[in-house]
Backbone as a ProteinNet text record, in pm:
[ID]
protein_1_A
[PRIMARY]
DHRNAAAEQIFPLDMAPNSVDDNYDGCTKEMANLVKTKYLEKEMSDSPEFKKSWQ
[TERTIARY]
1696.3	1577.2	1463.3	1393.8	1274.5	1191	1117.3	1049.6	1062.8	1219.5	1241	1251.4	1203.9	1185.2	1038.4	948.4	805.6	797.3	706.8	653.1	530.7	465.5	332.8	326.6	182.7	175.3	210.4	242.2	268.2	151.3	90.2	-35.3	37.8	49.2	134	0.7	39.3	-41.4	-97.4	-226.1	-243.8	-328.2	-421.9	-525.8	-626.7	-685.5	-781.7	-894	-1021.6	-1137.6	-1209.3	-1290.5	-1419.9	-1337.4	-1186.4	-1121.1	-1144.5	-1103.7	-1143.5	-1122.2	-1016	-963.6	-1064.6	-1113.2	-1190.4	-1307.9	-1295.4	-1414.6	-1385.9	-1241	-1145.5	-1140.9	-1171.2	-1162.7	-1259.6	-1137.6	-1168.6	-1171	-1114.6	-1062.3	-891.5	-845.4	-680.9	-627.3	-704.5	-656.5	-691.5	-803	-862	-796.9	-740.7	-653.2	-533.7	-480	-354.5	-313.8	-448.8	-459.5	-461.6	-531.3	-537.1	-427.5	-387.7	-228.7	-155.5	-109.5	-28.3	-83.9	-192.2	-252.9	-339.6	-349.8	-396.9	-302.1	-296.1	-226.2	-95	4.1	142.9	150.9	95.3	132.9	116.3	-16.9	-60.9	56.8	99	237.2	346.9	390.4	500.5	499	376.2	357.9	379.4	296.4	305.4	419.5	545.7	684.7	742.4	880.3	995.9	1063.9	1053	1186.8	1105.1	978.8	907.1	917.4	925.4	943.9	1055.1	1192.3	1315.8	1321.2	1274.3	1263.3	1225.2	1132.1	1047.4	1115.1	1190.7	1236.7	1370.4
882.1	906.5	786.9	721.6	610.1	675.2	791.7	793	728.5	727.8	693	567	491.7	329.9	295.7	398.9	356.9	358.8	228.7	224.6	338.6	300.5	380.4	500.7	590.9	732.2	723.2	802.4	866.7	957.1	854.8	956.3	984.8	1152.8	1166.8	1162	1114.1	1089.4	1247.5	1215.6	1366	1345	1440	1425.1	1413.5	1357.8	1400.7	1360.6	1455.3	1456.1	1328.6	1262	1153	1011.8	1031.1	890.8	782.2	653.2	483.3	538	637.3	608.6	691.8	784.6	849.5	756.1	656.5	533.7	521.6	554	513.7	608	714	857.6	831.4	871.4	867.8	750	616.4	479	491.6	540	562.6	461.9	511.3	462.2	279.5	291.2	138.1	57.7	66.4	50.6	-7.3	96.5	101.5	-55.9	-20	-124.4	-279	-281.3	-373.6	-434.9	-358.2	-410.8	-434.8	-412.4	-450	-563.2	-578.2	-715.4	-804.7	-788.1	-943.2	-921.1	-799.8	-857.1	-870.5	-788.2	-808.6	-925.3	-980.8	-1114.8	-1231.5	-1212.7	-1306.5	-1314	-1207.2	-1195.4	-1268.6	-1231.7	-1251.7	-1426	-1452	-1644.8	-1651.1	-1625.7	-1723.3	-1687.6	-1576.7	-1583.8	-1602	-1673.6	-1621.7	-1504.5	-1500	-1400.7	-1257.5	-1235.3	-1136.6	-1119.9	-1189.5	-1184.8	-1148.2	-1225.1	-1163.8	-1029.6	-978.1	-835.6	-718.7	-761.1	-672.1	-712.5	-779.8	-787	-736.2
-1594	-1550.7	-1598.1	-1480.9	-1498.3	-1617.1	-1578.1	-1729.6	-1839.2	-1877.6	-2014.6	-2042.8	-1921.6	-1920.8	-1958.6	-1931.1	-1997.3	-2104.9	-2151.1	-2286.8	-2307.2	-2205.2	-2264.4	-2150.4	-2196.7	-2158.1	-1978.2	-1947.6	-1785.5	-1736.1	-1659	-1583.8	-1414.1	-1405.7	-1254.1	-1174.8	-1042.2	-952.5	-904	-844.2	-774.1	-676.3	-614.5	-516.3	-572.4	-632	-754.4	-644.4	-667.6	-559.1	-651.9	-562.1	-591.7	-624	-553.1	-629.8	-506.8	-572.9	-513.1	-343	-336.6	-195.7	-112.2	-114.6	-52.7	-7.9	-29.2	38.8	175.7	186.3	334.1	405.4	344.7	472.9	578.5	684.6	842	905.3	808.3	885.7	915.1	905.3	931.1	1052.4	1166.8	1286.7	1263.4	1233	1210.1	1148.6	1006.1	896.5	980.5	1015	1069.2	1187.8	1285	1338.7	1301.2	1201.1	1117.9	1042.7	972.5	949.8	1042.7	1133.5	1273.7	1344	1339.4	1418.6	1294	1206.2	1140.3	996.7	917.3	791.4	773.4	862.8	886.9	925.4	1029.3	1097.6	975.2	907.3	811.8	699.1	657.7	579	611.5	719.5	792.7	821.4	862.1	847.3	718.8	599.4	496	403.5	463.1	410.7	512.2	509.6	574.9	560.5	427.2	355.6	404.4	377.7	426.9	563.7	670.6	789.9	856.5	775.3	811.5	779.8	678.1	619.7	739	810	890	1027.1	1054.1	1195.5	1190.9
[MASK]
+++++++++++++++++++++++++++++++++++++++++++++++++++++++

C-alpha cells in the first residue's frame, strides 16, 4: 500500500468549494487549446525525451 510510504499525514483530495481551481472554471476549452498549441509544443522542443514519449 502506497500510504505506508508517507512520512507525513495524508490529506485526501476532494471537491472542496472555493478552492484555487475554481478560478479556472469555464475555460476548459481555452486551456485545452493552449496545452495543444503552446505548452505541449514548448515542452517537446525543450526535451527530446519528452517529445519521444509523446510521439
